[in-house]
C-alpha positions as semicolon CSV with decimal commas, in nm:
position;residue;x (nm);y (nm);z (nm)
1;M;5,653;11,204;7,671
2;T;5,735;11,199;8,047
3;E;5,518;11,441;8,285
4;V;5,725;11,700;8,467
5;I;5,739;12,042;8,636
6;S;5,980;12,325;8,553
7;V;6,067;12,501;8,908
8;R;6,290;12,821;8,954
9;F;6,528;12,827;9,270
10;R;6,561;13,163;9,464
11;G;6,775;13,420;9,313
12;G;6,812;13,182;9,002
13;C;6,684;13,193;8,627
14;K;6,709;12,875;8,488
15;N;6,416;12,662;8,549
16;Y;6,487;12,292;8,598
17;Y;6,239;11,974;8,561
18;F;6,104;11,772;8,808
19;D;5,883;11,454;8,876
20;P;5,624;11,551;9,038
21;K;5,483;11,211;9,161
22;G;5,157;11,257;9,121
23;I;5,119;11,597;9,227
24;S;4,888;11,864;9,113
25;V;5,101;12,178;9,101
26;K;5,012;12,501;8,915
27;M;5,209;12,765;8,856
28;G;5,311;12,993;9,149
29;D;5,275;12,728;9,412
30;Q;5,585;12,672;9,648
31;V;5,694;12,353;9,684
32;V;5,997;12,163;9,840
33;V;6,219;11,932;9,548
34;E;6,465;11,699;9,659
35;T;6,835;11,759;9,482
36;A;7,195;11,642;9,509
37;Q;7,250;11,890;9,768
38;G;6,922;11,786;9,979
39;P;6,607;11,934;9,984
40;E;6,567;12,270;9,875
41;F;6,302;12,511;9,868
42;A;6,155;12,643;9,513
43;T;5,902;12,781;9,287
44;C;5,679;12,627;9,019
45;T;5,682;12,799;8,677
46;E;5,502;12,570;8,488
47;G;5,266;12,308;8,612
48;N;5,208;11,972;8,495
49;H;5,354;11,889;8,121
50;E;5,460;11,649;7,918
51;V;5,755;11,676;7,732
52;E;5,976;11,464;7,565
53;D;6,237;11,281;7,642
54;S;6,550;11,328;7,513
55;A;6,487;11,684;7,698
56;I;6,532;11,536;8,052
57;V;6,829;11,472;8,258
58;K;6,807;11,097;8,390
59;P;6,759;11,017;8,709
60;L;6,509;11,281;8,765
61;C;6,452;11,473;9,092
62;A;6,071;11,425;9,226
63;V;5,871;11,656;9,391
64;M;5,861;11,551;9,805
65;R;5,551;11,747;9,904
66;M;5,403;12,163;9,841
67;A;5,512;12,402;10,108
68;T;5,352;12,419;10,418
69;E;5,384;12,690;10,668
70;N;5,649;12,584;10,865
71;D;5,887;12,554;10,550
72;R;5,844;12,952;10,464
73;R;5,918;13,019;10,789
74;T;6,224;12,802;10,736
75;V;6,318;13,031;10,453
76;E;6,265;13,352;10,667
77;Y;6,497;13,221;10,895
78;N;6,739;13,089;10,683
79;K;6,772;13,439;10,512
80;K;6,851;13,640;10,858
81;K;7,149;13,333;10,901
82;E;7,239;13,424;10,575
83;S;7,287;13,802;10,677
84;E;7,465;13,711;10,956
85;A;7,698;13,498;10,816
86;F;7,814;13,752;10,542
87;D;7,894;14,010;10,834
88;I;8,099;13,719;10,993
89;C;8,264;13,585;10,668
90;E;8,397;13,949;10,605
91;R;8,539;13,975;10,932
92;K;8,723;13,696;10,897
93;I;8,842;13,759;10,585
94;A;8,996;14,092;10,709
95;D;9,183;13,927;10,982
96;H;9,317;13,625;10,745
97;K;9,407;13,929;10,527
98;L;9,302;13,779;10,225
99;D;9,291;13,934;9,880
100;M;8,875;13,827;9,793
101;K;8,550;13,985;9,770
102;L;8,278;13,830;9,947
103;V;7,982;13,859;9,732
104;N;7,710;13,631;9,821
105;V;7,622;13,342;10,112
106;S;7,344;13,111;10,067
107;A;7,230;12,897;10,316
108;G;7,082;12,521;10,280
109;F;6,696;12,444;10,368
110;D;6,752;12,225;10,614
111;G;7,070;12,448;10,777
112;S;7,298;12,161;10,689
113;K;7,539;12,400;10,473
114;I;7,626;12,730;10,407
115;V;7,799;12,828;10,029
116;F;8,038;13,138;10,037
117;Y;8,063;13,299;9,692
118;F;8,367;13,539;9,658
119;T;8,553;13,665;9,348
120;A;8,950;13,724;9,355
121;D;9,173;13,822;9,105
122;G;9,384;13,521;9,148
123;R;9,386;13,132;9,329
124;V;9,318;13,237;9,760
125;D;9,485;13,008;10,000
126;F;9,160;12,979;10,214
127;R;9,175;12,664;10,419
128;E;9,233;12,847;10,719
129;L;8,964;13,059;10,662
130;V;8,687;12,738;10,656
131;R;8,789;12,593;10,954
132;D;8,711;12,925;11,157
133;L;8,374;12,920;10,992
134;A;8,276;12,615;11,065
135;G;8,379;12,644;11,432
136;V;8,113;12,927;11,416
137;F;7,860;12,780;11,221
138;R;7,859;12,418;11,355
139;A;7,756;12,340;10,957
140;R;7,942;12,246;10,599
141;I;8,117;12,529;10,508
142;E;8,199;12,557;10,119
143;L;8,369;12,884;9,948
144;R;8,344;12,875;9,595
145;Q;8,495;13,122;9,309
146;I;8,298;13,305;9,081
147;G;8,336;13,557;8,836
148;V;8,258;13,911;8,787
149;R;7,962;13,806;8,539
150;D;7,823;13,591;8,809
151;E;7,848;13,879;9,029
152;A;7,648;14,120;8,841
153;K;7,405;13,802;8,838
154;M;7,359;13,783;9,184
155;I;7,367;14,113;9,289
156;G;7,130;14,265;9,003
157;G;7,137;14,610;8,914
158;L;7,022;14,841;8,627
159;G;7,233;14,908;8,305
160;I;7,345;15,144;8,122
161;C;6,934;15,149;7,911
162;G;6,818;15,165;8,225
163;R;6,651;14,862;8,267
164;P;6,758;14,569;8,473
165;F;7,036;14,325;8,375
166;C;6,932;14,070;8,108
167;C;7,152;13,789;8,304
168;S;6,948;13,869;8,661
169;Q;6,600;13,879;8,434
170;F;6,526;13,660;8,130
171;L;6,914;13,516;8,053
172;D;6,944;13,129;8,170
173;G;7,306;13,086;8,090
174;F;7,573;13,374;7,955
175;L;7,658;13,415;7,577
176;P;7,936;13,464;7,451
177;V;8,030;13,802;7,325
178;S;8,340;13,931;7,133
179;I;8,448;14,235;6,989
180;K;8,360;14,166;6,642
181;M;7,998;14,192;6,677
182;A;8,076;14,526;6,801
183;K;8,242;14,598;6,468
184;T;8,014;14,471;6,231
185;Q;7,744;14,679;6,424
186;N;7,901;14,962;6,352
187;L;7,917;15,075;6,736
188;S;8,229;15,275;6,900
189;L;8,492;15,057;7,017
190;N;8,487;15,282;7,325
191;P;8,492;15,009;7,629
192;A;8,301;15,238;7,823
193;K;7,972;15,223;7,582
194;I;7,982;14,866;7,504
195;S;8,093;14,720;7,840
196;G;7,864;14,653;8,088
197;T;7,809;14,705;8,454
198;C;8,035;14,398;8,562
199;G;8,312;14,506;8,289
200;R;8,279;14,288;8,011
201;L;8,125;14,336;7,675
202;M;7,735;14,385;7,668
203;C;7,525;14,076;7,639
204;C;7,277;14,238;7,440
205;L;7,550;14,281;7,164
206;K;7,443;13,951;7,059
207;Y;7,066;13,990;7,054
208;E;7,074;14,157;6,698
209;Q;7,403;14,023;6,519
210;N;7,216;13,785;6,285
211;A;7,012;14,036;6,200
212;Y;7,345;14,269;6,076
213;E;7,449;13,935;5,896
214;D;7,189;13,908;5,699
215;A;7,230;14,269;5,582
216;A;7,589;14,298;5,556
217;K;7,561;13,987;5,314
218;R;7,306;14,219;5,043
219;M;7,493;14,566;5,106
220;P;7,887;14,614;4,944
221;K;8,185;14,713;5,160
222;A;8,310;15,049;5,235
223;E;8,536;15,158;4,940
224;S;8,370;14,932;4,703
225;F;8,321;15,065;4,316
226;V;7,966;15,141;4,217
227;Q;7,804;15,226;3,945
228;T;7,490;15,419;4,024
229;P;7,190;15,650;3,837
230;D;7,372;15,919;3,871
231;G;7,725;15,785;3,741
232;P;8,010;15,564;3,884
233;G;8,163;15,621;4,258
234;N;8,302;15,453;4,552
235;V;8,098;15,371;4,887
236;K;8,253;15,597;5,203
237;S;7,985;15,427;5,427
238;V;7,715;15,195;5,487
239;D;7,429;15,171;5,667
240;L;7,339;14,814;5,743
241;L;6,975;14,863;5,921
242;R;6,856;15,087;5,674
243;E;7,057;14,914;5,377
244;T;7,173;15,296;5,270
245;M;7,523;15,414;5,137
246;K;7,713;15,704;5,098
247;V;7,850;15,715;4,740
248;S;8,096;16,005;4,638
249;L;8,068;16,022;4,264
250;D;8,355;16,067;4,012
251;G;8,474;16,444;3,940
252;A;8,175;16,517;4,174
253;T;8,225;16,857;4,401
254;E;7,894;16,784;4,598
255;P;7,915;16,560;4,944
256;P;7,821;16,196;4,922
257;K;7,507;16,122;4,798
258;C;7,270;15,832;4,970
259;Y;7,157;15,552;4,768
260;R;6,943;15,217;4,815
261;G;7,140;14,899;4,759
262;C;6,860;14,818;4,505
263;E;6,983;15,157;4,330
264;V;7,342;15,055;4,297
265;C;7,532;14,747;4,065
266;V;7,858;14,671;4,227
267;L;8,165;14,645;4,026
268;R;8,443;14,595;4,247
269;N;8,365;14,474;4,666
270;G;8,554;14,621;4,879
271;K;8,904;14,832;4,836
272;G;9,100;14,774;4,500
273;G;9,188;14,943;4,174
274;R;8,953;14,968;3,839
275;D;9,213;14,830;3,613
276;G;8,996;14,570;3,374
277;I;8,666;14,691;3,509
278;E;8,391;14,739;3,269
279;I;8,152;15,026;3,358
280;P;7,811;14,941;3,223
281;E;7,518;15,126;3,152
282;R;7,349;15,326;3,475
283;P;7,086;15,127;3,601
284;A;6,718;15,305;3,632
285;R;6,647;15,495;3,980
286;Y;6,488;15,307;4,282
287;V;6,146;15,446;4,313
288;E;5,894;15,307;4,555
289;E;5,576;15,188;4,448
290;K;5,284;15,347;4,695
291;P;4,998;15,119;4,747
292;E;4,699;15,268;4,559
293;E;4,411;15,381;4,753
294;E;4,122;15,177;4,756
295;I;3,784;15,380;4,703
296;P;3,512;15,252;4,924
297;T;3,236;15,095;4,758
298;P;2,881;15,190;4,957
299;V;2,718;14,860;5,029
300;I;2,348;14,843;4,984
301;T;2,159;14,668;5,280
302;A;1,804;14,671;5,163
303;T;1,635;14,719;4,825
304;P;1,405;15,058;4,809
305;F;1,024;14,945;4,796
306;Y;1,017;15,115;4,443
307;M;1,283;14,942;4,291
308;A;1,139;14,599;4,433
309;P;1,055;14,355;4,182
310;E;0,724;14,217;4,382
311;L;0,593;14,598;4,307
312;E;0,545;14,557;3,911
313;D;0,204;14,472;3,995
314;A;-0,003;14,770;3,910
315;P;-0,252;14,747;4,194
316;V;0,059;14,713;4,448
317;R;0,202;15,000;4,276
318;E;-0,065;15,221;4,310
319;K;-0,127;15,185;4,657
320;M;0,225;15,261;4,735
321;G;0,173;15,558;4,536
322;V;0,440;15,469;4,243
323;E;0,425;15,550;3,869
324;S;0,582;15,441;3,555
325;G;0,774;15,729;3,343
326;E;0,841;15,637;2,968
327;S;1,183;15,426;3,048
328;G;0,952;15,165;3,258
329;K;1,192;15,325;3,604
330;P;0,915;15,369;3,874
331;R;0,874;15,728;3,967
332;R;0,745;15,862;4,288
333;R;0,444;16,103;4,384
334;H;0,529;16,433;4,441
335;R;0,414;16,609;4,808
336;G;0,091;16,761;4,701
337;G;-0,099;16,538;4,477
338;R;0,116;16,595;4,126
339;R;0,263;16,372;3,924
340;R;0,525;16,434;3,684
341;T;0,427;16,452;3,336
342;T;0,593;16,150;3,090
343;G;0,588;16,147;2,746
344;K;0,323;15,840;2,652
345;P;0,390;15,613;2,350
346;A;0,150;15,678;2,017
347;G;-0,175;15,489;2,078
348;E;-0,269;15,556;2,393
349;T;-0,522;15,828;2,506
350;A;-0,484;16,207;2,664
351;P;-0,460;16,234;3,017
352;Q;-0,773;16,334;3,178
353;P;-0,774;16,722;3,268
354;K;-0,684;16,782;3,562
355;A;-0,969;16,936;3,743
356;E;-1,005;17,295;3,923
357;I;-0,941;17,277;4,248
358;K;-1,129;17,569;4,501
359;P;-0,955;17,747;4,768
360;P;-1,058;17,606;5,154
361;Q;-1,339;17,854;5,318
362;E;-1,308;17,948;5,629
363;E;-1,586;17,797;5,859
364;K;-1,792;18,032;6,035
365;K;-1,797;18,044;6,382
366;G;-2,058;17,889;6,582
367;T;-2,100;17,633;6,328
368;K;-2,045;17,239;6,403
369;P;-1,772;17,089;6,211
370;R;-1,858;16,889;5,887
371;P;-1,837;16,492;5,966
372;P;-1,577;16,356;5,706
373;K;-1,686;16,230;5,371
374;P;-1,748;15,833;5,360
375;Q;-1,472;15,686;5,139
376;P;-1,534;15,436;4,866
377;P;-1,419;15,141;4,811
378;K;-1,046;15,111;4,647
379;Q;-1,103;14,918;4,279
380;S;-0,828;14,783;4,140
381;P;-0,722;15,043;3,858
382;Q;-0,867;15,105;3,521
383;P;-0,737;15,214;3,204
384;P;-0,805;15,590;3,116
385;K;-1,145;15,709;2,984
386;A;-1,251;15,939;2,745
387;E;-1,362;16,293;2,917
388;N;-1,650;16,326;2,705
389;G;-1,771;16,018;2,822
390;E;-1,676;15,812;2,521
391;G;-1,443;15,489;2,494
392;D;-1,484;15,151;2,682
393;G;-1,651;15,241;2,959
394;G;-1,853;15,539;2,827
395;E;-1,840;15,701;3,202
396;A;-1,585;15,936;3,292
397;K;-1,329;15,816;3,613
398;R;-1,366;15,977;3,926
399;R;-1,039;16,104;4,066
400;R;-0,953;16,112;4,385
401;R;-0,875;16,479;4,526
402;P;-0,554;16,560;4,693
403;H;-0,532;16,696;5,039
404;H;-0,313;17,025;5,064
405;R;-0,165;17,165;5,383
406;G;-0,379;17,516;5,378
407;G;-0,670;17,371;5,500
408;R;-0,933;17,066;5,577
409;G;-1,230;17,150;5,302
410;R;-1,255;16,970;4,994
411;G;-1,382;17,124;4,681
412;K;-1,766;17,026;4,612
413;S;-1,853;16,766;4,355
414;G;-2,158;16,659;4,196
415;E;-2,334;16,364;4,272
416;D;-2,192;16,187;3,877
417;G;-1,860;16,280;4,039
418;T;-1,772;16,599;3,795
419;P;-1,674;16,918;3,967
420;K;-1,897;17,159;3,981
421;S;-1,834;17,507;3,844
422;E;-1,919;17,813;4,063
């Protein structure tokens, strides 16, 4: 493993590795690196990281220093110099009457070399042009002939998709594109529709080629003889993206029907005769399985107090106002003090009759409010006793009267706890 940084030069999309020489460089920092043509100004695209030794082209060039303010002023001065050189070179080309088109001018970081990029249909004798340019700029002059794809990459622009050119945005190199890719993808062979601004086939034809080739292996070709759920027929067209086909059934007057690739049985792939082909039974029509809708199950986050196992104790249950019914399930006390009547097992004594509750009396004006009656201490519940005093205790249990919404008074009772009759 070797520690490197990735940099990108001005006007380029390809990343190059350089040895940081112990300098900590972050993404976006501007550095001056050493190249075969001399020092160059570059921008870091990835900071210090390690890569495999096999991914490095040795000898590995090093980073000279981090860019300073003087280096940035030098870059701005070179840009103005390139603009002036472009105009001068165009005039010189017209003077020498050369059949060439100037595309771009690039000046070295140290100003010792200027490179002129041009396009031409054939070979051009530009020796006299080089002498004239060298006498004007007093620097090393280099002319390079490039193709139309490189021209589009340097100039840039918008494609028919409305986005910037792929070659000027992210492509490291040009991909080989052929007309066979357009045929595989069932595209129109009109050059105006499948060609880019450079006049060559669009680079994006290569992006989906692998997906089309994989789908073509699973689908039959046009004019294939297939067996469908509606009978035998010939394939008229194939949609590789949807993996469907249109089949013209034998003896059918209606237009071709659309089938999925899994619904048909291919008897003959491609053009040919039907002699000796045995037609099998019709395959079943393919039906897409719809996922079953899951009914959400309610999640109980807390156990109700009347279902908690710790409330089985009778005193606690009575304190919470819960009674047990015939089935053993807890029952809550109703509003107003009444209880639900539940069946009692055989052998138990009859429940105590309800006492008559008097309606609350109206208070006379000018009277003092009656002080609240002291409550007796709560005791543990005892088994019910008979009303006539017979039973285990021999004395009737005093029953607590419920509160009513209508008034604040209670019915009068005697000293022994039994209700008074009027």
